[in-house]
C-alpha positions in Angstrom: 153.5 2.9 -21.5 154.1 6.7 -21.3 156.7 8.3 -19.6 153.5 10.1 -17.3 152.4 7.0 -16.4 155.8 6.3 -14.4 155.6 9.4 -12.9 152.0 8.9 -11.3 153.4 5.4 -10.3 156.5 6.7 -8.1 153.8 9.5 -6.8 151.8 6.2 -5.6 154.7 4.7 -4.4 155.5 7.9 -2.2 152.0 8.0 -0.8 152.4 4.4 0.2 155.6 4.5 1.8 154.2 7.6 3.7 150.8 5.4 4.8 153.3 2.7 5.8 155.3 5.1 7.7 152.3 6.2 10.0 151.0 2.7 10.5 153.9 0.3 10.6 154.2 1.0 14.7 150.4 0.1 14.9 150.2 -3.2 16.0 146.9 -4.5 16.3 143.3 -3.3 14.6 141.9 -2.5 18.2 145.3 0.0 18.0 143.9 1.1 14.8 140.6 1.1 15.8 140.9 3.8 18.8 143.2 6.0 17.2 141.2 8.4 15.0 144.2 10.5 13.8 145.6 7.2 12.3 141.8 6.4 10.3 141.9 9.9 9.1 145.4 9.8 8.2 144.9 6.3 6.6 142.1 7.8 4.6 143.2 10.8 3.5 146.0 8.7 1.8 143.6 6.5 0.1 141.8 9.1 -1.4 145.1 10.7 -2.5 146.3 7.1 -4.2 143.1 6.9 -5.8 143.4 10.1 -7.1 146.8 9.4 -8.6 145.1 5.7 -9.9 142.9 7.9 -12.0 145.7 9.6 -14.1 147.4 6.4 -15.1 146.4 5.7 -18.9 144.6 3.0 -20.3 147.8 1.5 -22.0 149.2 1.4 -18.5 146.6 -0.3 -17.1 146.2 -2.7 -19.8 149.8 -3.9 -19.2 149.1 -4.6 -15.4 145.6 -6.5 -15.8 146.6 -7.8 -12.0 146.5 -4.2 -10.2 142.7 -3.5 -9.6 142.6 -0.4 -10.6 139.0 0.2 -10.6 138.5 -1.2 -6.6 141.5 1.5 -6.0 139.5 4.3 -7.6 136.1 2.8 -6.0 138.0 2.8 -2.3 138.6 6.5 -3.3 135.5 7.1 -4.0 134.0 5.6 -0.7 136.6 7.3 1.6 136.2 10.7 -0.5 132.0 11.0 -0.2 131.1 8.2 2.5 134.0 8.4 5.1 131.6 8.1 7.7 130.4 4.7 5.7 133.9 3.4 5.9 134.5 0.1 8.2 137.1 0.3 10.2 138.4 -3.3 10.1 138.0 -3.4 6.0 140.8 0.0 5.9 142.8 -2.2 8.3 143.0 -4.7 5.8 143.4 -2.6 3.2 146.8 -1.2 4.7 148.0 -4.5 5.8 147.5 -6.9 2.9 146.0 -4.6 -0.3 148.6 -1.9 0.3 151.9 -4.3 0.4 150.5 -6.3 -2.6 149.7 -3.2 -4.9 153.1 -1.5 -4.2 154.7 -4.8 -4.7 153.0 -5.0 -8.1 153.8 -1.4 -8.8 157.6 -1.9 -8.3 157.3 -4.8 -10.8 155.4 -2.7 -13.1 157.7 -0.2 -13.2 160.8 -2.9 -13.7 159.5 -4.8 -16.0 158.8 -1.5 -17.9 161.3 0.9 -17.4 164.1 -1.0 -15.5 163.7 1.3 -12.7 
């Protein structure tokens, strides 16, 4: 794996930390759904994560077959080009379930590859 991959992966972890800091205090989907500012923060951060994911080398992606890189980039494309079509419940599920799983997998990949 290239050294640049570790830089990108660490930037993704920073985006995830930011996202979690902005959503950890939201208890329910209903609270999220009525908070337009939070929804926009989440969408922009998901765009950032997806854009960073584009810069991960194929070699790195091959080492981490359990990480759905294509889905992450796909979500970025929908959030960037079809924000109006995003479904709040799907975004909420991503924030509460997929993002923590993604974070864990990145941390394991970094530990396994770089001892970080």
